[in-house]
Every structure is written in structure tokens, then in C-alpha cells.
N, C-alpha and C positions, 0 to 999 in steps of 0.2 A: 478452541476456535469458536467465537461467537458470531453467528450470522443472523442479523436482524433485518427486517424490512418493514415496509408499509408505515413510514412516518409521514406526517404532513409536511414537515420541514427537516432538513438536515444541514448542519453547519459545515462549511468547507472553508478552511483556512488556506488562502491563496487563490487568486483569480487570474493568474497568468495563463499561458497556453495549456498547461496540464490541469490547472484548476477548472478552466472553462470546459475542457474535455471531460473531466471527471464529473462535473456538475451535470452535463448533458446525459452521461451514462447513468448516473444515479436517478435522475428524473425519468429517463426512458425505461429503466428497470423497476420502477415503482417504489423507489426509496423516498420520494417526496421532493418538494421544491427546494433547491439549494439556496441557502443564505450564505453569502460570501463575506469574508473579512480579508482585507488586504491593505498593506501600507501604501501601495503605489497605484492601485487600479481605481478607476471611477466606478460609480454605480454599485457600491458595496455598502453593507450595513455598518461598517466601521473598519477600524484598523485591526491588525492581528491581536493586539493586546486587549481588545474589547471582548474576547471570549468569556471574560469573567462577569459580564453584564447579566444580572439576574433575569432580565426580560429575554435575552437570547437563550439562556439555559432553559427557560420554560417553553420557548418556541421550538427549540432544537434539542431534543434529548440525546442525539447522537452527532458525532463529528468526525471529520476526516481532515488530514493535513495533506494538501496537494502542493507541496513545495519540492523543487528539485534539489535543494540543499539538504543532503541527507542528515547532517548533524543537527541542523535547525529543525528538520521534521521530527527527529527523535526528541529533541528538547521540548517542542510544543506538544507532542503526544504525551510526554510525562506530565506537563502542566495541565493538559485537558483531563487526564486521568485523576490528578489530584483535585481538580475542580468538580469532579463527579460526572463528567460526560461519559456516555457509552461510546466505546471505540470498536465498532463492529468490523468484521472482515468483509470487504466487497469482492465478490467473484462474479465477473461478467458472465452471462449465460453462454457466450461463445468461447469461454476458456475451459480447460480440462484440468481438474484438480483431483488427484487420487484421494480416496476416502481415508487413507491412513496418513495423509500429509497433515502437519500441524502448522497453522499460520497464526502468527502473533497478532495481538490487538491492533486495529487500525491498518492492517495490511490490505493491499489492493492488487487484484489479479485482473489484468485487462484482456480484451478479446484476443483469442488465438494463442494465449500463453498456455504452457503445459507445466504442471507441477506433479512430479512422480511420487511413487510410493515411499513412505517413511521420510519424506522431506521435512525438515524442521526449519522454520523461518521465524525470526524474532519480530518484535513489535515494529509496526510502521514500514514493513518492506513494500517495495513497489516492483511488481513483476509486470513489466510493460508489454504492450502488444507483441505477440510472437516470441516472447522470451521462453526459454526452455530450462527447467531446473529438474534434472534427472534424479532418479531414486537415491535415497539415503544422503542427499546433499544437506548441508547445514549452512544457513544464512544467518549472520548476526543481525541484530536490530538495525532497522533503517537502511538495509541494503537496497540498491536500485539495480535491477537487471534490465538494461535498456532493450528496445525493440531488436529482436534477432540475437541477443546475447545468449550464451549457452553456459550453464553450470553442469558439468558432467557428474556422473554417479559418484557419490561419496565425497565430492569436493567440499571444501569449506571456504566461505567468504566472510571476511572480518566485518565487524560492525561498521556501519556508515560507508562502506565501500560501494563503488559503482562498477558494474560489469558493462562495458561499452557495447554498442551495436557491433556485431561480428566477432566480438571477443569470445574466446573459449577458455573457461577455467577448467583445467584438466583434472581428471580423476586421480586420486592418490594410488590407484591400482594400475595405472598406465605402465609403469616401469616393471611390473612383475612379468617374469618370463613365462611363456606357455609351457606346460609340462608335456 
């Protein structure tokens, strides 16, 4: 897990609601001023495809993908990696992440989320505000655990899946009988 900070600028792909929210958090937490790319939003440095611009690469050594479409988020993370961007992990100071948890490149853990011991999360996971991922859970790449979603101990969530608000992904140990 790579945790970097103190950039002068950070690239954020997506300027919808989540992108705007992430941009504010990044800036407030000392990551630098966000430079946005988006195909549909005004006041951006360019379209999503413009991440390859050498001037942007010089200005923004690190990037995040702030898109709710999980498959597209993963695709863009792979393209950013191939282009040479750093894809750090963002953990908001109000989140709790166990020191034994492993979070993949470009993952984001928002305020009041909890990530337990020995959790493994693939690249580009979004653990939204108030999400709970209990010990030994495994999240595939680009999983989104929505606000208030719960992934119980030892559970597995497939790549690019979404755990909705209020949804509980049960532990595989749930069915074991007490001795």
C-alpha cells in the first residue's frame, strides 16, 4: 500500500458529485490542489482521455479516479498506471484502517469507514463514508462499498461489484454451528 502526500497538484478523473467530494478532501488533507478531467463537467482541465497530456503528467505526479462506474474506474486505473502516474491510497484521517490491511493502488477510504485486520482490497476500491469491511475480508479490484455497507469477516466481494448502503455481505463462517 503506497500512501503519498504533499503534492502541489493531484489529478482527479471525474468531477461529478464524488469527484468534487474527493477533491475537497484531498485538498483539505494536504494532498494538493485537484486538477479535474471530466467529459461532461465544466471548469475542468480537459476530458478523461487527456490524462496522457505531458503537461498534466508534469503538473500532477499522482492521480485518482473518482467515478462511480466500477468497471470504468478499473480500466482508467490500469491506463494511468501504464502512463506512469502514481496511484496512491487515500485514507481520510477520520477513517480507521488496521495496520495489517492491504489496500490496492488508487483505493480510497472515506471518513468514518472501518477496515479490519488482514483485509485485502484490490486496486481502485472505494470504501465510502461509514462503510465497514471486517477482518479477513477480500475485495476484488474496483469494489465500491457504499455508505453504511457492511462486508463481514472473511467475506469475499467480486471485482467491480457494489455493496449498497445497508447491504450486508455475510461471512462464510455464518453457517457453522457452535460447538
